[in-house]
N, C-alpha and C positions, 0 to 999 in steps of 0.2 A: 500147377504142380512144379516141383523142382527136384532133380536127382542129385543127392549129396553123397560123395564117397566118405567111407569111414572104416574104422578098425575096431573089432571086438577086443577089449583090453585083456580079458582072461585068456583067449586063445590066439590072439594075434591075427585072426582071419580078416581079410579085406572084404568089405561089403559095400553095397550102394543102397541108399534109402530114398524112397519117394516121399517128399514133404509137401504139405499144403502151404501155399503162399497167399498173401493178400497184397494188393497194391495200396499205396498210402492213401489214395482217395477213397478207398473202401473202408478205412478204419474210422471209427467214431472220433470226433474232435474232443479235446478237453473242454469242459464247461467251467472249470475253476482251477487254475494252475496255482498250486501252493508251493512254498519254498522247499518242501520235502518230496515233491513229485520227482520221479526218476525218468531220465532220458537215456537211450542207448546210443553208443557211438563207437567208432573204430579208433584205437590208439595206433596211429601209423608207425610210431617209433618202435613199438613192441609187437605190432601186427596182431593185436588182440582186441576183442570187444570188451568195452568197459561201460560203466554206468556213471551218470552225473546227476546231481540234484538241480532243481531250478535255481537255488541260491548260489551254487557253484558256477553255473553258467552266467548268471547276471554279474557276479563278481569278476568273471573273466572278460565279459564283453564291455561292461560300463563301469566296473568298479563297485565297491560297496555303496549302497544307497544312502546310508547315514553314517559316514565315517567318524564324525564328531559334531558336537553341537555348535552351530554358528554363534558368533558374538553379536549381541543386539545392543545398540546404543541409540536410545530414543526411537526414531523412526528409520534409522539406518541399520541394516544388517550386514555385518562384516563376515566375509566368507573366505576362508583359507583353504586352498585346494590341497587335499591330502596326497601323499606320495603315491598311493595306489592309483590315482586318477591322472598322473602325469602322462601326457601323450594322448589322453582321451578327450572327448568333446562334450560329455554329458555329466551333470552333477545333480543328484536328487536331494532336495531340501524340503521336506514336508512342511516346515514352518512357513514357507513362502506361498503355500497353497491358498488360493482365493484372494491374493493381494496383487495390486498393480504397482509396478516399480520400474525404475530405469537403472541400468548397470554402469558402474564405474570400475575400470580395471586399474589396479594399483601396481605399478612397476617399481623397479629398484630406484630409478631416478625421476620418474614422471608418472602421471596418471592421465587417463583419457576416458571419455564417455563412449559406451558402445551404442551405436545407432540401433534402432529397433529392428532393422533388417539384418543385423549381424548375429542375432540369436533368436531362438524360439523359447517361449515360456511353456513349462510343463504344467498341465492342469493339476497334477498331484504335488506340485511344488518343486522348484528347481528350474534349470534351463539347459539348453543345448547350443553350443557354438556352431554356426552354420557358414561362416565365410570359408571359401576354399583354402585349405592348408592351416586354418586356425585350430588350435588345440590348447590344452592346459600345459603349462610349463612349471618347472621346479620353482618353488617359492611364489607361485601365482596367487594373487589375492584379488578379491572383488568386493565391492560394496553395493548392496541392493538398496537404493533410495526409495523407500515406500511412500507413495503419495495418495493412495486410495484404497479403501477397504470395501469388499463386497457386502451388500446388505446394510451399509451405513454403520458398520462396526466401529465404535469409537475407542476400542482398546488397542493400544500400541504394544506389540510384543516386547515384554521385558520392561515396559515403561508405564507411566501413569497418565499419559495424554499430552505432555508438553512436547512441543517441537514437531508435532505431526504436520503433514501436508494437508491441503484442502481436501475434505472428504465429502463435500456435498454443498447444495444450495438450498436456501429457503426463501420463498417470496412472501413478503408481508404487504398486505393492502389495507388492513384495518389495525386497530390497536391490538397489541400482542405482547406476550411475555417470552423471553428467551430463556430456555431451560438447558440443562446439562447435555441433552441430546443434540443441541444446536452447536456445541463447541466444535471448533475446527471447521465450521461452515462459513460460507459467505451469505450474509443476510441481504437480500435484494429488497430495498424499500421503495415501493411504487404506490404511493397513496393517491395520486391524482389530485382531486379537489378535497380529499379527506385530510384533516390535520391529525397526523399520527403521533401516538405516544407509545414507545416501546419500553417495557420494563425488564430490567435484568433481575434474574432470580437471585436469591440470597447466595452469597459465595460459599456458604456452608454446604450447599447442595451441588456445587460445581467442582469438577475434577481439578485437582491442584495443577497449576502451571499450564492450564489449557487457555485457548484464545478463541475469540470470535470476531469476525469482520463484518462491517456494515458498508453498503454502498447505496447512495440515494440517486434515483433516476431523475432525468431532466423533466419528467412530467409531473413532479411534485409542485403543487401550488404553494405549499407551506413549508417552513422549516420543521424538520422532524425532531421530536423530543426523545432523548434516551435517558431514562431515570433509573435510579437504584432502588433497592428494597431495604426497609428497616433502617434508613438513615446512613447506609454505607456510602462511601465516597468514590468518585471517579477522579483520579489524579491526572491532571492535564495541564500543560503549559506552566508548570511550577505552582499550580493552585489545586485546590480540591473542591469538587462540586458534587451535589447530589443529582444534578441533571445537566446534560449538555445538549446542544442543538446542532443539527447538521443541515447545511444548505443543500442546494441542488447540485448533483453531480459530484458529491464528496465521498471520500473513503476514509474510514478510521478502523483501527484494529485495537481491541481491548483485551488485555491479559488479566486473568483471574489471579489476584494476590491474596494473601492471608487476611488483609484488612480492607479489601475493596478491589477496585478495578483500575488498571493502569493503561493509559492511552499510549499507543505506539503506532508507527506507520501512519502518521498524520498527514493528510493532504487536503488541499482546497482552502476555502475561505476562513476556516476556524483560526488560522494563524495570522490572518490579515484583517480581521474584523476591526472596524473603526479607523483603518489606515486611509488617509487621503492620498489619492494618486490621480494621474491624468491619463486620458486615452481618447482614441477616435470614436469609440462606442462603449456602451456599458458591457461589462463582462459578467459571467456567472457570479452570483452572490455579490453584486455591487449595485449602487444606485447613483444617479446624477445628484450631486449635493446642491440644491437650489433653495434651501430653507424651508422645504415642505414639511408638513406635519404628518407623522406616520403612526399607525397603530402599534402599540407595544406588543400586542398579541401576534402581529404579522411579522415583526422583526425582533424576536425575543433576544437574539444574540447581540444585536447592535445596542438594544436598550440596556442589556446587562453590562455591556462595555461602557456605555455613556455614564452609568452610575459609578464608575471607577475613576473618572477624570477630574474630580475635585472642582476647582473654581471655573473650569471650562464648561460646566453644566449650569446654566442659568435658569432663573425663574422665567416664565413666559412674559411677565411684565417687563423685566429688564431687557429681554430679547427684542421686543417690539417697540420699546420706547424710542429708539433712534433707527432710522432706515439703513444705517451703515455701521455705526460704532461697535455694536456687540453681536452682529448677526453672523459672525464667523465662528460662533460657538454653538453648542447644543443647548436646547431648552427642555424643560420637563413637560412641555405641552400643556394639556389641560389638567395635569396633576394626577390623573387616575388611569386613563386608557391610552393616552397619546404621548408622544415626544416629538421634538423638532430637530432636524439635522442642520448643520451649518449651510450658509449660502456662500458658495465659493465663486460665484459668477464674477468675471471681470477682474479677478485678483490673482496675484502671484505670491508664492510662499517666500518667507525669509526666516532664517533661524533666529530664535530669541538671543538677545545679547548676553543675558545672564551674568552681568557684571564685567564684561570685557571692556566696555567703554567705546565701542565703535558706533553703536546705535544710540545717538543722543537726542533724537527727535521726539521720543516718547510715543506711546500708543494708548489706545483706549483702555486696555487691560494688559498688564504685563504677564500674561499666561498664554498657553497654547490656544490659538484662536483669536487672540487680541488683535484688533485692527490698527493699522497705521496709514494715515493719508499720505498722498504724495507731497513733496516739498522740493525746494531748490536750495542747494548749499550757498551760503553767503559768498559773494564774489563782487568784483568791480567790472565796470564797463568804461574803458578809456574813451575820451572825446577828442579825437585827433583833429587839429586845425580849427579848434573851437576855443580860442583863448579869449576869455571875457574878463573885463575889469568891472569891479562893482560900480554900478550906475552908468557905465559907458556902453551904449548899444554897439553891436557889431554883428557881423554875419555868423550866425550859429546854426544855420540849416533849418531843418523842419521843426526843431524844438523851439526856436525863437529865444528872446531874452526878455527880462523884466527890468527895464531901466529904473535905477534908484532903489532897487531892493537891497536887502542886507546880505544877499547871497546870490549865487548863480543858479538859475533853473534851466535845465536842458532836458530834452526828451529824445531817446534814441529811436523812438517809433515802435509800434506794435509788431510782434513777429511770433512765430511758433504755433503750437496746437493747443487745444483746450486743456490737455493734461500732459504731464511728463511721462514719456514711455521710452523703452529700449526696443531694439529689434526683437521680435518675438514670433512664436507660432501658437495659434490658438488651439486648445484642446478642451475636452469636457473635464470638469472637476468631479471626480468620482470618490466614493467612500465604500470600503468593503463592508458587507453586511454579514 
């Protein structure tokens, strides 16, 4: 109970009234607070009790929840802080609900990323600044860089799918088709002993400007085939192909175009296939080039390359006809299922002369892979203190003389090694596959 003094307006008589009271803990709580619910409070400046709605209180404490629509650019959401929120720390943006993102703050002269410990994400969309003293300032701008969507949603707010961040993974262990739902995902190819073929769905069924990435694990025993549908092309390395091959531990990103797929973000051996190089040991997607015969099915990318090198691809008969002369080239193998790689053992490279006139000794074939044996440039050996007259014997050293001959015969003696060499370091001769 509470005793409250009062005055009867009509008579002016002073009275006291006993009123029932209730403590706050005894009142039933709200079960659903709506914007038009009313709260009571004391206006200190006027010393009077007033009412306020939920919407008025929220606007006072944190500002209006949706002051204006944010600008969306691809997967980036641009956020301009409205004047009503200057000095506050919270902004509500329902369009960000259910999305993962990192924040960039744009200043007048510079921008910086906000560490994840500098703000809290609101489950209803938006964020709250949490560093001590941090708040929104006049002309403050933020960019929410969205990189993941809950539930695998492939729709970018305000966009059509292009430019989004990685939104998931898919593991492939058997032959499979890549569909629109796989766009913006990383496809993990792990076939083991299975020789995998991955088919790209028709671009007509794929979201415009979307991408998909493939990575091949080191446990793959075979090169992986990625092929198109309906004769569409994959544009790669300045050429167009209906299928491409990925070696072990390689990564490639394909973008959906109007007329096919475009390779981007190319890594690994696809750009070095067929290239001879040296090393201490074999590397991923390379073999030691020792003239061995390989299955075309096991090295489809290298065989595809060998068919583009013209006269450097020989018949098997030409390749085996001489133990040295033409074995630095490729051969077609048995003509159906195999091919042969060059034998680079014991040799060193030299650029072809191509009409410059420095290399005049000739080679077995004037094409890449053509062999040239060692030789010695024409030169003289002076015979000091060995003056001979025709038919007159004299001291000529170990070479001796031939009296009565029509000329002078002398011998400087044997010296040197079985072949001409320069100082060198031995490496393995390798070829990218």
